[in-house]
N, C-alpha and C positions, 0 to 999 in steps of 0.2 A: 768908789765902789771898793770892799777891801782888795787889796792884792791877791789873797789868795784865791779869789773868784775867777780872775783871770789873767792869763799871764801872757808873754809873747818872747819866741827866740828867733834867732836868725832863719831858721825855717819852718816856723809853725806859732800858730796860737792856740791857745789853752783856753779853756774855759770848765768851770765846776759846776756840774748840771745838779739837779734832786739827787738823783741815784747813778749817775757816772760820770767820769771826766771826759770832755770833748775836746778833741785836738785837730784842726784844718791845717793840713799843710801847706806852704806855700807852691804856687804853681813854678816850674822850673827849679825845683829845690834838688839838692844834691847834698844828701845828709852824708858827712864823713864820721868816724867816730866820737872826734870832740864833739862835734854837735849833739850826736846821740847820747852823750855823756850830758849832755846839758838839758835837754830834752828830758831824760830820764828824772833829772834829780828836779825840773821841774813836776814832772808827774807824781813824784814821791812826794813832793812838799805841798803838792794839791791834796793831797790823800790826808794826811796830818794823820798819820799811822792806820788808817783802817782802809780794809779790801775795796776796791772799785773796780766795776767794770770801764774799760778805755773804748770808746769809739774814735776812730782814727778815718777821717774824714778827706778822701782824694779823688771827690767828684770833681771832673771838670779839670781835672788839675796833671801834670805829667810831674812825677818825682823819683828821684832813684837815690836808692841806699847802698852804701858801700860794703862790701862783705864782712868788713870787721864791725861797722854799725849793725848789720842785720843779726851777726852774731852776739853783740853785746847786747841787744833787745830780748833776745831768745834766753839768754843766759845770766844776767847782771840779778843777783840773789835780792838786793834790795828792791828793786823794781817788781821781781817775781811777786814778792812779798805783800805788796800792796794791789797787784794788777790781778783782781780774781779773773778776768775772760778780756777778749779783745774781740771787737768788730769793725771790718775793714769795710766802708764805704768805696767803691771804685765802680766806674762807668766807661771805662775804657780798656781795650784788650790790653795796651805794655802794661800799664800799674794791674791788671787783674793775673798777667802772667807772671807781676813780679810777686803781688801776694801769694799766689800758689806755689811759687820757688819756696819761697819765704817759710809757707805751713809746711811742706814737704820736707825740706833739707835742714832748717834749722828749728823745728820740732819744738816751739816754746810748750813748756807743762800746763801752761791757762789754755782754757779750751779756748779756739779762735775761730772765726768763721765770716767769709764774705757776703758783703751785700751792697744793693744798687739802690736802695731807699733808705733811708735815715729811719723811716716808720718801723721796718721789717728788722732794724737791726734793733731798736729801743725795745721791740717785743720779744726777741731773744734775749739780750743781755738783761732783762728784767728777773731772772732766774739767777743772777749772779749778783742782784744790788743786795748794798746795805739795807738795813732797815732803818 
């Protein structure tokens, strides 16, 4: 399979799907700034210069992001240029609190929303997908 369709970092798996980029974080992950930079470069590379929505899947896992990593994801211009929207998939309280904290205090300029089902996230991001 083409390397641009799938990738992996120390903290996540990535897959370029038809109309969005899917990111599945690994359980018990702690993402620091350097790992955030690696993940951002993977996402930018997978976008091939086009804008795509991203679904970040945190279902049934516990992941944490440092303050610097959260700030980086919400302000890194090259990532913001290719990320048209972001949907978080979350089904546990600690990660839901973390996502809501990120949305409220780091306020990325792209639309962002939290879901508990992949199907619901896919319906929402459809409006931000490239043709």
